[in-house]
TORKOL-4160 file (C-alpha; in steps of 0.2 Angstrom, whole numbers, padded with zeros to 4 digits, m for minus):
373
<pt num="1" X="0088" Y="0487" Z="0319"/>
<pt num="2" X="0091" Y="0505" Z="0317"/>
<pt num="3" X="0085" Y="0518" Z="0304"/>
<pt num="4" X="0096" Y="0533" Z="0300"/>
<pt num="5" X="0094" Y="0547" Z="0312"/>
<pt num="6" X="0082" Y="0561" Z="0306"/>
<pt num="7" X="0079" Y="0578" Z="0313"/>
<pt num="8" X="0061" Y="0574" Z="0319"/>
<pt num="9" X="0051" Y="0558" Z="0321"/>
<pt num="10" X="0032" Y="0560" Z="0322"/>
<pt num="11" X="0022" Y="0547" Z="0330"/>
<pt num="12" X="0005" Y="0547" Z="0321"/>
<pt num="13" X="m0001" Y="0551" Z="0304"/>
<pt num="14" X="m0018" Y="0559" Z="0307"/>
<pt num="15" X="m0021" Y="0577" Z="0303"/>
<pt num="16" X="m0011" Y="0583" Z="0318"/>
<pt num="17" X="0004" Y="0573" Z="0314"/>
<pt num="18" X="0004" Y="0577" Z="0295"/>
<pt num="19" X="0002" Y="0595" Z="0298"/>
<pt num="20" X="0016" Y="0595" Z="0310"/>
<pt num="21" X="0027" Y="0585" Z="0298"/>
<pt num="22" X="0023" Y="0597" Z="0283"/>
<pt num="23" X="0027" Y="0613" Z="0294"/>
<pt num="24" X="0043" Y="0605" Z="0299"/>
<pt num="25" X="0048" Y="0600" Z="0282"/>
<pt num="26" X="0045" Y="0617" Z="0275"/>
<pt num="27" X="0057" Y="0624" Z="0287"/>
<pt num="28" X="0070" Y="0612" Z="0280"/>
<pt num="29" X="0070" Y="0598" Z="0293"/>
<pt num="30" X="0071" Y="0580" Z="0289"/>
<pt num="31" X="0056" Y="0571" Z="0296"/>
<pt num="32" X="0049" Y="0553" Z="0297"/>
<pt num="33" X="0031" Y="0549" Z="0301"/>
<pt num="34" X="0027" Y="0533" Z="0309"/>
<pt num="35" X="0009" Y="0527" Z="0306"/>
<pt num="36" X="0001" Y="0512" Z="0315"/>
<pt num="37" X="m0013" Y="0507" Z="0304"/>
<pt num="38" X="m0019" Y="0519" Z="0290"/>
<pt num="39" X="m0037" Y="0524" Z="0292"/>
<pt num="40" X="m0040" Y="0518" Z="0310"/>
<pt num="41" X="m0040" Y="0535" Z="0319"/>
<pt num="42" X="m0051" Y="0550" Z="0320"/>
<pt num="43" X="m0045" Y="0561" Z="0306"/>
<pt num="44" X="m0052" Y="0551" Z="0291"/>
<pt num="45" X="m0069" Y="0548" Z="0300"/>
<pt num="46" X="m0073" Y="0566" Z="0306"/>
<pt num="47" X="m0087" Y="0577" Z="0298"/>
<pt num="48" X="m0075" Y="0591" Z="0295"/>
<pt num="49" X="m0085" Y="0605" Z="0304"/>
<pt num="50" X="m0073" Y="0620" Z="0307"/>
<pt num="51" X="m0084" Y="0628" Z="0320"/>
<pt num="52" X="m0076" Y="0636" Z="0335"/>
<pt num="53" X="m0090" Y="0647" Z="0338"/>
<pt num="54" X="m0104" Y="0634" Z="0338"/>
<pt num="55" X="m0100" Y="0627" Z="0355"/>
<pt num="56" X="m0088" Y="0639" Z="0364"/>
<pt num="57" X="m0096" Y="0644" Z="0380"/>
<pt num="58" X="m0084" Y="0658" Z="0384"/>
<pt num="59" X="m0068" Y="0667" Z="0379"/>
<pt num="60" X="m0056" Y="0655" Z="0386"/>
<pt num="61" X="m0039" Y="0647" Z="0380"/>
<pt num="62" X="m0048" Y="0634" Z="0370"/>
<pt num="63" X="m0059" Y="0646" Z="0361"/>
<pt num="64" X="m0044" Y="0657" Z="0357"/>
<pt num="65" X="m0034" Y="0642" Z="0351"/>
<pt num="66" X="m0049" Y="0636" Z="0339"/>
<pt num="67" X="m0052" Y="0653" Z="0332"/>
<pt num="68" X="m0033" Y="0655" Z="0329"/>
<pt num="69" X="m0033" Y="0639" Z="0319"/>
<pt num="70" X="m0049" Y="0643" Z="0309"/>
<pt num="71" X="m0041" Y="0659" Z="0304"/>
<pt num="72" X="m0026" Y="0649" Z="0297"/>
<pt num="73" X="m0036" Y="0638" Z="0285"/>
<pt num="74" X="m0037" Y="0649" Z="0270"/>
<pt num="75" X="m0018" Y="0650" Z="0269"/>
<pt num="76" X="m0016" Y="0631" Z="0272"/>
<pt num="77" X="m0030" Y="0627" Z="0259"/>
<pt num="78" X="m0021" Y="0638" Z="0246"/>
<pt num="79" X="m0004" Y="0630" Z="0249"/>
<pt num="80" X="m0011" Y="0613" Z="0248"/>
<pt num="81" X="m0019" Y="0616" Z="0232"/>
<pt num="82" X="m0003" Y="0623" Z="0225"/>
<pt num="83" X="0007" Y="0609" Z="0231"/>
<pt num="84" X="m0005" Y="0595" Z="0226"/>
<pt num="85" X="m0019" Y="0601" Z="0215"/>
<pt num="86" X="m0032" Y="0593" Z="0228"/>
<pt num="87" X="m0048" Y="0602" Z="0232"/>
<pt num="88" X="m0050" Y="0598" Z="0251"/>
<pt num="89" X="m0068" Y="0604" Z="0251"/>
<pt num="90" X="m0065" Y="0620" Z="0261"/>
<pt num="91" X="m0081" Y="0630" Z="0261"/>
<pt num="92" X="m0085" Y="0645" Z="0271"/>
<pt num="93" X="m0103" Y="0640" Z="0272"/>
<pt num="94" X="m0108" Y="0647" Z="0289"/>
<pt num="95" X="m0117" Y="0638" Z="0303"/>
<pt num="96" X="m0134" Y="0638" Z="0312"/>
<pt num="97" X="m0136" Y="0633" Z="0330"/>
<pt num="98" X="m0154" Y="0630" Z="0333"/>
<pt num="99" X="m0166" Y="0626" Z="0348"/>
<pt num="100" X="m0182" Y="0617" Z="0348"/>
<pt num="101" X="m0189" Y="0626" Z="0364"/>
<pt num="102" X="m0189" Y="0644" Z="0371"/>
<pt num="103" X="m0177" Y="0638" Z="0385"/>
<pt num="104" X="m0165" Y="0631" Z="0372"/>
<pt num="105" X="m0165" Y="0647" Z="0363"/>
<pt num="106" X="m0162" Y="0657" Z="0379"/>
<pt num="107" X="m0147" Y="0645" Z="0383"/>
<pt num="108" X="m0139" Y="0648" Z="0366"/>
<pt num="109" X="m0141" Y="0667" Z="0369"/>
<pt num="110" X="m0132" Y="0666" Z="0386"/>
<pt num="111" X="m0118" Y="0654" Z="0380"/>
<pt num="112" X="m0113" Y="0665" Z="0365"/>
<pt num="113" X="m0116" Y="0683" Z="0372"/>
<pt num="114" X="m0097" Y="0685" Z="0374"/>
<pt num="115" X="m0094" Y="0683" Z="0356"/>
<pt num="116" X="m0103" Y="0699" Z="0352"/>
<pt num="117" X="m0091" Y="0708" Z="0364"/>
<pt num="118" X="m0077" Y="0700" Z="0356"/>
<pt num="119" X="m0081" Y="0706" Z="0339"/>
<pt num="120" X="m0085" Y="0689" Z="0331"/>
<pt num="121" X="m0098" Y="0687" Z="0318"/>
<pt num="122" X="m0114" Y="0681" Z="0326"/>
<pt num="123" X="m0132" Y="0684" Z="0324"/>
<pt num="124" X="m0146" Y="0679" Z="0336"/>
<pt num="125" X="m0162" Y="0674" Z="0326"/>
<pt num="126" X="m0179" Y="0668" Z="0330"/>
<pt num="127" X="m0187" Y="0653" Z="0322"/>
<pt num="128" X="m0193" Y="0662" Z="0306"/>
<pt num="129" X="m0176" Y="0670" Z="0303"/>
<pt num="130" X="m0168" Y="0653" Z="0306"/>
<pt num="131" X="m0179" Y="0645" Z="0293"/>
<pt num="132" X="m0176" Y="0659" Z="0281"/>
<pt num="133" X="m0158" Y="0654" Z="0281"/>
<pt num="134" X="m0162" Y="0635" Z="0280"/>
<pt num="135" X="m0180" Y="0633" Z="0274"/>
<pt num="136" X="m0179" Y="0614" Z="0277"/>
<pt num="137" X="m0179" Y="0617" Z="0296"/>
<pt num="138" X="m0194" Y="0610" Z="0305"/>
<pt num="139" X="m0208" Y="0622" Z="0312"/>
<pt num="140" X="m0202" Y="0617" Z="0330"/>
<pt num="141" X="m0186" Y="0627" Z="0328"/>
<pt num="142" X="m0189" Y="0642" Z="0340"/>
<pt num="143" X="m0173" Y="0651" Z="0335"/>
<pt num="144" X="m0154" Y="0651" Z="0338"/>
<pt num="145" X="m0139" Y="0659" Z="0331"/>
<pt num="146" X="m0130" Y="0661" Z="0314"/>
<pt num="147" X="m0111" Y="0661" Z="0313"/>
<pt num="148" X="m0106" Y="0668" Z="0296"/>
<pt num="149" X="m0088" Y="0663" Z="0298"/>
<pt num="150" X="m0089" Y="0645" Z="0302"/>
<pt num="151" X="m0084" Y="0633" Z="0288"/>
<pt num="152" X="m0082" Y="0615" Z="0283"/>
<pt num="153" X="m0069" Y="0604" Z="0275"/>
<pt num="154" X="m0068" Y="0586" Z="0268"/>
<pt num="155" X="m0057" Y="0577" Z="0281"/>
<pt num="156" X="m0051" Y="0562" Z="0269"/>
<pt num="157" X="m0046" Y="0575" Z="0256"/>
<pt num="158" X="m0037" Y="0586" Z="0268"/>
<pt num="159" X="m0028" Y="0571" Z="0275"/>
<pt num="160" X="m0023" Y="0565" Z="0258"/>
<pt num="161" X="m0017" Y="0583" Z="0253"/>
<pt num="162" X="m0007" Y="0585" Z="0269"/>
<pt num="163" X="0001" Y="0568" Z="0266"/>
<pt num="164" X="0006" Y="0571" Z="0248"/>
<pt num="165" X="0012" Y="0589" Z="0251"/>
<pt num="166" X="0023" Y="0582" Z="0266"/>
<pt num="167" X="0030" Y="0568" Z="0255"/>
<pt num="168" X="0034" Y="0581" Z="0241"/>
<pt num="169" X="0042" Y="0592" Z="0254"/>
<pt num="170" X="0053" Y="0577" Z="0259"/>
<pt num="171" X="0044" Y="0568" Z="0273"/>
<pt num="172" X="0046" Y="0550" Z="0274"/>
<pt num="173" X="0031" Y="0539" Z="0280"/>
<pt num="174" X="0032" Y="0522" Z="0287"/>
<pt num="175" X="0015" Y="0512" Z="0288"/>
<pt num="176" X="0013" Y="0497" Z="0300"/>
<pt num="177" X="0025" Y="0505" Z="0312"/>
<pt num="178" X="0017" Y="0502" Z="0329"/>
<pt num="179" X="0027" Y="0512" Z="0342"/>
<pt num="180" X="0030" Y="0503" Z="0359"/>
<pt num="181" X="0039" Y="0517" Z="0368"/>
<pt num="182" X="0048" Y="0534" Z="0367"/>
<pt num="183" X="0066" Y="0531" Z="0367"/>
<pt num="184" X="0074" Y="0542" Z="0381"/>
<pt num="185" X="0092" Y="0544" Z="0385"/>
<pt num="186" X="0098" Y="0555" Z="0399"/>
<pt num="187" X="0081" Y="0563" Z="0401"/>
<pt num="188" X="0080" Y="0567" Z="0383"/>
<pt num="189" X="0069" Y="0559" Z="0369"/>
<pt num="190" X="0080" Y="0552" Z="0355"/>
<pt num="191" X="0066" Y="0543" Z="0345"/>
<pt num="192" X="0054" Y="0528" Z="0345"/>
<pt num="193" X="0055" Y="0510" Z="0349"/>
<pt num="194" X="0043" Y="0500" Z="0338"/>
<pt num="195" X="0034" Y="0484" Z="0343"/>
<pt num="196" X="0045" Y="0474" Z="0331"/>
<pt num="197" X="0060" Y="0479" Z="0341"/>
<pt num="198" X="0067" Y="0492" Z="0328"/>
<pt num="199" X="0073" Y="0509" Z="0333"/>
<pt num="200" X="0069" Y="0525" Z="0324"/>
<pt num="201" X="0081" Y="0538" Z="0330"/>
<pt num="202" X="0079" Y="0557" Z="0329"/>
<pt num="203" X="0084" Y="0573" Z="0337"/>
<pt num="204" X="0066" Y="0578" Z="0341"/>
<pt num="205" X="0051" Y="0567" Z="0344"/>
<pt num="206" X="0033" Y="0572" Z="0341"/>
<pt num="207" X="0019" Y="0562" Z="0350"/>
<pt num="208" X="0003" Y="0564" Z="0339"/>
<pt num="209" X="m0004" Y="0547" Z="0341"/>
<pt num="210" X="m0022" Y="0552" Z="0345"/>
<pt num="211" X="m0032" Y="0539" Z="0355"/>
<pt num="212" X="m0016" Y="0528" Z="0356"/>
<pt num="213" X="m0005" Y="0541" Z="0365"/>
<pt num="214" X="m0007" Y="0535" Z="0382"/>
<pt num="215" X="m0003" Y="0518" Z="0377"/>
<pt num="216" X="0015" Y="0523" Z="0371"/>
<pt num="217" X="0027" Y="0520" Z="0386"/>
<pt num="218" X="0039" Y="0532" Z="0393"/>
<pt num="219" X="0031" Y="0548" Z="0386"/>
<pt num="220" X="0027" Y="0555" Z="0403"/>
<pt num="221" X="0008" Y="0554" Z="0400"/>
<pt num="222" X="m0003" Y="0546" Z="0413"/>
<pt num="223" X="m0010" Y="0529" Z="0408"/>
<pt num="224" X="m0028" Y="0536" Z="0406"/>
<pt num="225" X="m0023" Y="0554" Z="0401"/>
<pt num="226" X="m0030" Y="0551" Z="0384"/>
<pt num="227" X="m0044" Y="0539" Z="0380"/>
<pt num="228" X="m0054" Y="0534" Z="0364"/>
<pt num="229" X="m0071" Y="0541" Z="0362"/>
<pt num="230" X="m0081" Y="0533" Z="0348"/>
<pt num="231" X="m0090" Y="0544" Z="0336"/>
<pt num="232" X="m0103" Y="0537" Z="0324"/>
<pt num="233" X="m0109" Y="0546" Z="0308"/>
<pt num="234" X="m0123" Y="0542" Z="0296"/>
<pt num="235" X="m0122" Y="0548" Z="0278"/>
<pt num="236" X="m0139" Y="0553" Z="0269"/>
<pt num="237" X="m0140" Y="0555" Z="0250"/>
<pt num="238" X="m0155" Y="0566" Z="0246"/>
<pt num="239" X="m0159" Y="0567" Z="0227"/>
<pt num="240" X="m0156" Y="0586" Z="0228"/>
<pt num="241" X="m0148" Y="0597" Z="0241"/>
<pt num="242" X="m0157" Y="0600" Z="0257"/>
<pt num="243" X="m0145" Y="0611" Z="0266"/>
<pt num="244" X="m0131" Y="0623" Z="0261"/>
<pt num="245" X="m0124" Y="0627" Z="0279"/>
<pt num="246" X="m0120" Y="0617" Z="0294"/>
<pt num="247" X="m0134" Y="0615" Z="0306"/>
<pt num="248" X="m0131" Y="0611" Z="0325"/>
<pt num="249" X="m0146" Y="0606" Z="0335"/>
<pt num="250" X="m0152" Y="0595" Z="0349"/>
<pt num="251" X="m0145" Y="0577" Z="0347"/>
<pt num="252" X="m0135" Y="0579" Z="0331"/>
<pt num="253" X="m0127" Y="0590" Z="0319"/>
<pt num="254" X="m0129" Y="0591" Z="0300"/>
<pt num="255" X="m0115" Y="0594" Z="0288"/>
<pt num="256" X="m0119" Y="0596" Z="0270"/>
<pt num="257" X="m0107" Y="0592" Z="0255"/>
<pt num="258" X="m0106" Y="0600" Z="0238"/>
<pt num="259" X="m0115" Y="0585" Z="0230"/>
<pt num="260" X="m0130" Y="0586" Z="0241"/>
<pt num="261" X="m0125" Y="0572" Z="0254"/>
<pt num="262" X="m0128" Y="0576" Z="0272"/>
<pt num="263" X="m0117" Y="0569" Z="0286"/>
<pt num="264" X="m0127" Y="0566" Z="0302"/>
<pt num="265" X="m0116" Y="0565" Z="0318"/>
<pt num="266" X="m0110" Y="0561" Z="0330"/>
<pt num="267" X="m0111" Y="0550" Z="0346"/>
<pt num="268" X="m0099" Y="0551" Z="0360"/>
<pt num="269" X="m0096" Y="0534" Z="0368"/>
<pt num="270" X="m0082" Y="0527" Z="0379"/>
<pt num="271" X="m0082" Y="0510" Z="0370"/>
<pt num="272" X="m0063" Y="0506" Z="0371"/>
<pt num="273" X="m0054" Y="0503" Z="0354"/>
<pt num="274" X="m0069" Y="0497" Z="0345"/>
<pt num="275" X="m0074" Y="0508" Z="0330"/>
<pt num="276" X="m0090" Y="0499" Z="0327"/>
<pt num="277" X="m0106" Y="0506" Z="0320"/>
<pt num="278" X="m0121" Y="0501" Z="0331"/>
<pt num="279" X="m0140" Y="0500" Z="0326"/>
<pt num="280" X="m0145" Y="0510" Z="0342"/>
<pt num="281" X="m0133" Y="0525" Z="0337"/>
<pt num="282" X="m0139" Y="0525" Z="0319"/>
<pt num="283" X="m0157" Y="0525" Z="0325"/>
<pt num="284" X="m0154" Y="0540" Z="0338"/>
<pt num="285" X="m0145" Y="0550" Z="0325"/>
<pt num="286" X="m0158" Y="0548" Z="0312"/>
<pt num="287" X="m0172" Y="0552" Z="0324"/>
<pt num="288" X="m0163" Y="0568" Z="0329"/>
<pt num="289" X="m0159" Y="0573" Z="0311"/>
<pt num="290" X="m0177" Y="0570" Z="0304"/>
<pt num="291" X="m0184" Y="0580" Z="0318"/>
<pt num="292" X="m0174" Y="0595" Z="0313"/>
<pt num="293" X="m0175" Y="0592" Z="0295"/>
<pt num="294" X="m0191" Y="0582" Z="0290"/>
<pt num="295" X="m0187" Y="0582" Z="0272"/>
<pt num="296" X="m0172" Y="0570" Z="0275"/>
<pt num="297" X="m0184" Y="0556" Z="0279"/>
<pt num="298" X="m0185" Y="0554" Z="0260"/>
<pt num="299" X="m0166" Y="0553" Z="0258"/>
<pt num="300" X="m0158" Y="0536" Z="0254"/>
<pt num="301" X="m0146" Y="0530" Z="0268"/>
<pt num="302" X="m0128" Y="0530" Z="0263"/>
<pt num="303" X="m0113" Y="0524" Z="0272"/>
<pt num="304" X="m0111" Y="0523" Z="0291"/>
<pt num="305" X="m0094" Y="0524" Z="0300"/>
<pt num="306" X="m0086" Y="0527" Z="0316"/>
<pt num="307" X="m0069" Y="0534" Z="0322"/>
<pt num="308" X="m0060" Y="0535" Z="0339"/>
<pt num="309" X="m0057" Y="0553" Z="0345"/>
<pt num="310" X="m0043" Y="0556" Z="0358"/>
<pt num="311" X="m0052" Y="0562" Z="0374"/>
<pt num="312" X="m0041" Y="0570" Z="0387"/>
<pt num="313" X="m0048" Y="0570" Z="0405"/>
<pt num="314" X="m0052" Y="0589" Z="0405"/>
<pt num="315" X="m0056" Y="0590" Z="0386"/>
<pt num="316" X="m0041" Y="0601" Z="0382"/>
<pt num="317" X="m0028" Y="0596" Z="0369"/>
<pt num="318" X="m0011" Y="0592" Z="0375"/>
<pt num="319" X="0002" Y="0603" Z="0366"/>
<pt num="320" X="0019" Y="0608" Z="0369"/>
<pt num="321" X="0034" Y="0601" Z="0378"/>
<pt num="322" X="0034" Y="0591" Z="0394"/>
<pt num="323" X="0047" Y="0585" Z="0407"/>
<pt num="324" X="0057" Y="0575" Z="0394"/>
<pt num="325" X="0068" Y="0586" Z="0383"/>
<pt num="326" X="0065" Y="0586" Z="0364"/>
<pt num="327" X="0048" Y="0578" Z="0366"/>
<pt num="328" X="0034" Y="0588" Z="0359"/>
<pt num="329" X="0015" Y="0583" Z="0362"/>
<pt num="330" X="0002" Y="0586" Z="0348"/>
<pt num="331" X="m0012" Y="0575" Z="0354"/>
<pt num="332" X="m0029" Y="0575" Z="0363"/>
<pt num="333" X="m0038" Y="0586" Z="0351"/>
<pt num="334" X="m0054" Y="0576" Z="0355"/>
<pt num="335" X="m0068" Y="0583" Z="0343"/>
<pt num="336" X="m0057" Y="0597" Z="0336"/>
<pt num="337" X="m0043" Y="0588" Z="0328"/>
<pt num="338" X="m0047" Y="0594" Z="0310"/>
<pt num="339" X="m0051" Y="0611" Z="0316"/>
<pt num="340" X="m0034" Y="0612" Z="0326"/>
<pt num="341" X="m0023" Y="0605" Z="0312"/>
<pt num="342" X="m0016" Y="0621" Z="0306"/>
<pt num="343" X="m0012" Y="0629" Z="0322"/>
<pt num="344" X="m0005" Y="0612" Z="0329"/>
<pt num="345" X="0007" Y="0612" Z="0314"/>
<pt num="346" X="0013" Y="0629" Z="0318"/>
<pt num="347" X="0015" Y="0626" Z="0336"/>
<pt num="348" X="0025" Y="0610" Z="0334"/>
<pt num="349" X="0036" Y="0618" Z="0321"/>
<pt num="350" X="0039" Y="0634" Z="0332"/>
<pt num="351" X="0044" Y="0624" Z="0347"/>
<pt num="352" X="0057" Y="0613" Z="0337"/>
<pt num="353" X="0064" Y="0627" Z="0327"/>
<pt num="354" X="0066" Y="0639" Z="0342"/>
<pt num="355" X="0052" Y="0651" Z="0337"/>
<pt num="356" X="0039" Y="0659" Z="0349"/>
<pt num="357" X="0023" Y="0648" Z="0348"/>
<pt num="358" X="0008" Y="0658" Z="0342"/>
<pt num="359" X="m0001" Y="0656" Z="0358"/>
<pt num="360" X="0002" Y="0653" Z="0377"/>
<pt num="361" X="0003" Y="0634" Z="0379"/>
<pt num="362" X="0002" Y="0633" Z="0398"/>
<pt num="363" X="m0017" Y="0628" Z="0398"/>
<pt num="364" X="m0012" Y="0614" Z="0386"/>
<pt num="365" X="0003" Y="0607" Z="0395"/>
<pt num="366" X="0005" Y="0589" Z="0397"/>
<pt num="367" X="0009" Y="0592" Z="0416"/>
<pt num="368" X="m0007" Y="0601" Z="0420"/>
<pt num="369" X="m0017" Y="0595" Z="0435"/>
<pt num="370" X="m0033" Y="0591" Z="0424"/>
<pt num="371" X="m0024" Y="0576" Z="0416"/>
<pt num="372" X="m0019" Y="0568" Z="0433"/>
<pt num="373" X="m0026" Y="0551" Z="0436"/>
C-alpha cells in the first residue's frame, strides 16, 4: 500500500515534530506527520518550564541552543494565538533556584558566574531576598539566584495549538502509524515503512520520534543512542495561589499555573517504556516540595502522571543531517523538548529548504562520538 508522495514526512507528533511540520508548511511544503499513539510521549507530560539559565553550568553549545529557543517563544506564541485563538499559557514569570545550605548556595554562585559575563539577567540572592520574591519558601533557604527572563508554558495547550496551526497550514496527520523503518534507496531517505507494511513516501524524512527514535530501523542511529527516561509529576491544588514564579530546589522543581495549581517534578528513571506512576516517587517529590514550601502541605493532591523523555547518551539533542541523504534528525531533546521546540522547527525547515541553520549543528550531529555504543 502506498500513500501519495509529499515533500516531507515527519515521524513523531510531539512538540518537535509538530513545530517542524508547522515551520515547513509555512514555507509552502507539503507535509505528513506520522503519530504512533497520541499522548504516550514526553510532550504532553512535561511541566513546561522554559528555563535555560536554571541549570546551565557554562556557556556551551547546549546553553546557546536553549537561550536561542527561549528568545523565539514570544513570536511563536503570538503566531499560534493568531492562527488558533489558543492561549498556550506562556508567562514570563521568572524563576528562583534556591539552596538549603551554605555549600549549596556557593555551588549555585559558581555554576552561574558565566551568565553575568554573558549579559544574561541573573541576580544572586541571600535567603531573605529569596523569600522576599517567594514568601512561601521555608526558613531553611539560604539563598540562590533569580532569573527574570525564565518563563513557563502549558505543554498540552502548546501541543494542541501547534497541531491545529499545522493542520490549518495544510499538514496531514496520521494517528496509529507505527513506523518500522526509514525507507532508504541508494543512500537516500525516501519515506517510512509502517508496521502494517504500508509505505509513506516523501522527498525528505524527519525523525522526531522521541524515546522511540532508536527503535526505528535504518536511520543510522545506534540501537541505544536514545533511551526513555521516565519523569513523574505530582499536581497540587492549593485553595489560593502559593507561588507566582518557578522554583527549582534540591529534590524537585515547582511550576505554578494561573489557577493556583502547582506541578511538582520530576523524577529521572531508566525504567524502559513504562510510563507508570509509583508510590515511592510521589512520596519523594512531595517530601522535597513540602520541605521547600511548607504551606503546600495543606494543598489537596491533584493528578499524577508520567512521561518518557528521550535521553541521548551524552544528553545533547540530535539535530541535523546524518550519513543518509534527505534524512533530518530532530530528537533526543531529553528534559528540554518543550523549550527547544521553536528552534528545532527553524533548524529543520532551514535544512530542508536550503537555508543556513540558526546555529552550528556540529555538537548535535547524529554521528558524534558521544552517541557511540
